[in-house]
C-alpha positions in Angstrom: 12.5 7.8 -5.2 11.2 5.5 -8.2 7.4 5.0 -8.3 5.9 2.2 -10.5 2.3 1.6 -11.0 1.3 -2.0 -10.8 -2.3 -2.0 -12.2 -5.5 -0.9 -10.4 -4.4 1.0 -7.0 -1.2 -1.0 -6.6 2.1 0.9 -6.3 5.7 -0.3 -5.6 8.0 2.6 -4.4 11.8 2.2 -4.0 13.4 4.6 -2.0 16.2 5.0 0.5 16.8 6.1 4.0 20.3 7.2 5.3 21.3 3.4 5.4 19.6 1.1 3.0 17.4 0.8 -0.1 13.7 0.4 0.8 10.6 -0.8 -1.0 7.1 0.3 0.0 4.0 -1.8 -1.6 0.7 0.0 -1.8 -2.7 -1.9 -2.3 -1.6 -5.2 -3.8 -4.2 -6.9 -5.7 -5.2 -10.3 -6.5 -5.7 -11.9 -10.3 -9.2 -11.7 -10.4 -8.7 -7.9 -11.6 -7.3 -9.7 -14.9 -3.8 -8.2 -14.2 -1.1 -10.4 -12.8 0.5 -9.0 -9.4 4.0 -9.1 -9.6 6.0 -10.8 -7.0 8.6 -8.9 -5.0 9.8 -8.4 -1.6 8.8 -5.1 0.3 9.7 -3.5 3.8 6.3 -1.8 4.1 2.9 -2.3 2.8 0.2 -0.3 2.9 -3.7 -1.2 2.3 -6.1 1.2 1.9 -9.0 -0.9 2.3 -10.3 -4.3 3.0 -11.1 -5.0 -0.7 -9.5 -8.0 -2.7 -8.2 -5.5 -5.3 -6.4 -3.6 -2.4 -5.5 -6.5 0.4 -3.5 -9.2 -1.3 -0.7 -9.2 1.2 -0.1 -12.8 0.3 1.5 -11.4 -3.2 4.1 -9.7 -1.3 7.2 -11.7 -0.5 9.2 -11.1 2.7 8.0 -9.7 6.0 7.0 -6.2 5.4 5.6 -4.0 8.1 1.9 -3.7 7.3 -0.1 -0.9 7.7 -4.0 -1.0 7.3 -5.5 1.9 9.3 -5.4 5.6 9.8 -2.3 7.0 12.1 1.3 8.2 12.2 4.0 5.5 11.4 8.0 5.9 11.4 9.3 2.5 9.7 13.0 2.6 8.9 13.1 6.4 8.8 10.3 6.4 6.5 7.3 8.5 7.9 3.6 7.3 6.6 0.6 9.4 7.4 -2.8 7.5 7.3 -5.7 9.9 6.9 -9.0 8.5 7.1 -11.6 8.7 4.4 -14.8 7.3 3.1 -15.2 5.9 -0.5 -18.8 6.7 -1.9 -19.8 4.2 -4.2 -23.3 5.4 -4.7 -25.9 7.3 -2.0 -26.2 4.0 -0.1 -22.8 2.5 -0.2 -20.3 3.4 1.8 -16.9 2.6 3.1 -14.2 3.5 5.2 -10.6 4.0 3.5 -7.1 5.5 4.2 -5.1 7.9 2.3 -1.7 7.5 2.6 1.3 10.1 2.8 4.6 8.8 2.4 7.9 10.9 3.2 11.1 9.3 2.9 
């Protein structure tokens, strides 16, 4: 497994199941961050929340299986567990988010 940090909360994970190589992308961001999101193809795309620094699905090529909410998923032999959480920016501003556990 190769894990590459893309900037912000973005990650590219290269792994393989019993048959093929797979790419999992987490939290692709847009260019407003000041960092250019690399363009590449992915098999699975997770987005932890609905903010522009976490949900730029258009940056990912191909037709990935998109995960945006808590739950249990199995895609091409990769198991993904979405765990619900809350992001607290301050006492009055809270937002739902998802943490993902990936097992390949």
